[in-house]
C-alpha positions in Angstrom: -132.3 56.0 -2.1 -130.4 53.1 -3.8 -132.3 49.8 -4.0 -129.2 48.0 -2.7 -129.4 50.1 0.5 -133.0 49.0 1.2 -132.0 45.4 0.6 -129.0 45.7 2.9 -131.3 47.3 5.6 -133.7 44.3 5.3 -130.8 41.8 5.8 -129.5 43.8 8.7 -132.9 43.9 10.4 -133.2 40.1 10.0 -129.8 39.5 11.4 -130.4 41.6 14.5 -134.0 40.8 15.2 -134.2 37.1 14.2 -136.9 35.5 12.2 -139.8 36.3 14.5 -138.9 40.0 14.9 -138.2 40.3 11.2 -141.5 38.8 10.4 -143.2 41.5 12.4 -141.3 44.4 10.9 -141.9 43.0 7.4 -145.6 43.3 8.1 -145.1 46.9 9.2 -143.2 47.6 6.1 -146.0 46.1 4.0 -148.5 48.3 5.8 -146.3 51.3 5.2 -146.3 50.7 1.5 -150.0 50.2 1.3 -150.7 53.4 3.3 -148.2 55.4 1.2 -149.9 54.2 -2.0 -153.4 55.1 -0.7 -152.2 58.5 0.5 -150.5 59.3 -2.8 -153.8 58.5 -4.6 -155.8 60.7 -2.2 -153.4 63.6 -2.2 -154.6 66.9 -3.6 -152.7 68.0 -6.7 -151.5 71.1 -4.9 -150.1 69.1 -1.9 -146.5 70.2 -1.0 -145.7 66.9 0.7 -144.2 63.9 -1.2 -143.9 60.6 0.6 -140.4 59.2 0.4 -141.3 55.5 0.2 -137.7 54.3 0.4 -137.0 56.3 3.6 -140.3 55.1 5.0 -139.5 51.4 4.1 -136.0 51.7 5.7 -137.6 53.3 8.8 -140.1 50.5 8.9 -137.4 47.8 9.0 -135.3 49.7 11.6 -137.9 51.3 13.9 -137.6 48.5 16.5 -134.0 47.5 15.8 -132.7 48.3 19.3 -135.3 46.4 21.2 -133.6 43.0 21.1 -130.5 44.3 23.0 -132.0 47.3 24.9 -135.7 46.6 25.4 -138.6 49.0 24.5 -137.9 51.8 27.0 -137.3 54.9 24.8 -136.5 52.5 22.0 -137.2 55.0 19.3 -134.1 57.0 20.3 -131.7 54.0 20.4 -133.2 52.6 17.2 -132.8 55.9 15.4 -129.2 56.1 16.6 -128.5 52.6 15.3 -130.2 53.4 12.0 -128.1 56.5 11.5 -124.9 54.7 12.2 -125.8 51.8 9.8 -126.8 54.2 7.0 -123.8 56.5 7.3 -121.4 53.6 7.1 -123.0 53.0 3.7 -122.6 56.6 2.5 -126.3 57.3 2.4 -127.0 61.0 1.9 -127.5 63.2 4.9 -131.0 64.1 3.6 -132.1 60.5 3.4 -130.5 59.7 6.8 -132.4 62.6 8.4 -135.7 61.4 6.9 -135.2 57.9 8.3 -134.1 59.2 11.7 -137.1 61.6 12.0 -139.5 58.8 11.0 -138.2 56.5 13.7 -138.0 59.2 16.4 -141.6 60.2 15.8 -143.2 56.8 15.2 -144.6 56.7 18.7 -146.4 60.1 18.4 -150.2 59.7 18.6 -152.6 61.8 16.5 -153.5 65.2 17.9 -156.9 65.0 19.6 -157.9 68.3 18.2 -157.2 67.2 14.6 -155.2 70.3 13.8 -151.9 68.7 12.9 -152.9 67.2 9.5 -149.5 67.4 7.8 -148.6 63.9 6.7 -145.0 62.7 7.5 -143.2 59.4 7.2 -143.2 59.2 11.0 -147.0 59.4 11.1 -147.4 56.8 8.4 -145.0 54.5 10.3 -147.0 55.0 13.5 -150.2 53.9 11.7 -148.5 51.0 10.0 -147.1 49.8 13.3 -150.5 50.0 15.1 -152.7 48.4 12.4 -151.7 44.9 13.5 -152.7 45.6 17.1 -156.3 46.4 16.2 -157.4 42.8 15.8 -158.7 39.9 17.8 -155.2 38.5 18.0 -154.2 41.4 20.2 -156.8 40.3 22.7 -155.2 36.9 23.0 -151.8 38.5 23.4 -153.1 40.7 26.2 -154.5 37.7 28.0 -151.3 35.8 27.6 -149.3 38.8 29.0 -151.7 39.0 32.0 -151.2 35.2 32.7 -147.5 35.6 32.5 -147.5 38.5 34.9 -149.9 37.0 37.4 -149.3 33.2 37.1 -150.9 32.3 40.5 -154.0 34.5 40.3 -157.4 32.8 39.9 -159.2 34.3 37.0 -162.9 34.7 38.0 -165.5 36.0 35.6 -165.3 39.5 37.3 -161.5 39.6 36.9 -161.7 38.5 33.2 -164.4 41.1 32.5 -162.2 43.8 34.1 -159.2 42.7 32.0 -161.3 42.8 28.8 -162.8 46.2 29.6 -159.2 47.5 30.0 -158.3 45.9 26.6 -161.4 47.5 25.1 -160.5 50.9 26.4 -157.0 50.5 25.0 -158.4 49.4 21.6 -160.5 52.6 21.4 -157.6 54.8 22.3 -155.4 53.1 19.8 -157.9 53.4 17.0 -158.5 57.1 17.8 -154.7 57.7 17.7 -154.3 56.8 14.1 -153.2 59.7 11.9 -154.3 58.9 8.4 -157.7 58.2 6.8 -156.4 55.1 4.9 -155.2 53.5 8.2 -158.5 54.3 9.9 -160.4 52.7 6.9 -158.1 49.6 6.9 -158.6 49.2 10.7 -162.3 49.9 10.9 -163.7 46.4 10.1 -161.3 44.6 12.4 -161.7 47.2 15.1 -165.5 47.0 15.0 -165.5 43.2 15.0 -163.1 43.0 17.9 -165.2 45.5 19.9 -168.4 43.5 19.2 -166.6 40.3 20.4 -165.4 41.9 23.6 -168.8 43.4 24.4 -170.4 40.0 23.9 -167.9 38.2 26.1 -168.1 40.8 28.9 -171.8 40.6 28.8 -171.8 36.9 29.5 -169.1 36.8 32.2 -171.1 37.8 35.3 -171.9 34.2 36.2 -168.5 32.8 35.2 -166.8 30.4 37.5 -163.0 30.5 38.3 -160.8 28.9 35.6 
């Protein structure tokens, strides 16, 4: 894919999503590139799959492009539609457009629990890149802020806070287990372990907490 197309996509993403949204997708794109590099190093010589880094990068910039106007409900479908329209207007080849479209459409698909589906795709790499930032302590803070916004008048006792944190912990475990690629699991392992240790420690000391 032409370098100018990738640059045009980045500008388009920034225009549509604004500085905050663009900052987030830029982190996802950086994660995509790191994972792709690690996977290329680890690939067997006889592997039939080649990672299309340009298509992956474009998908990374555009995977949430519809959320500003349309929200997150089924956003992969609308984002894929917007991406296809943008790329076709710039005469990107059908093959490249299809790769980007498929990556966006499948970027919410979790890893198979039986571990049988081991074929790497751009969509799986994008899923992992998107989730890596959510396996850190910052995500705990975000979860608590969201709870406060949803229930502004509810007193938060020690028991309530412990229940919230247990739910966050369960979600963290599910998220970590949903990662597709070994490089993503390795990159997330330290942050994931530290966050779980923090949550366990806080929950353990909340039984005597007073309302805040």
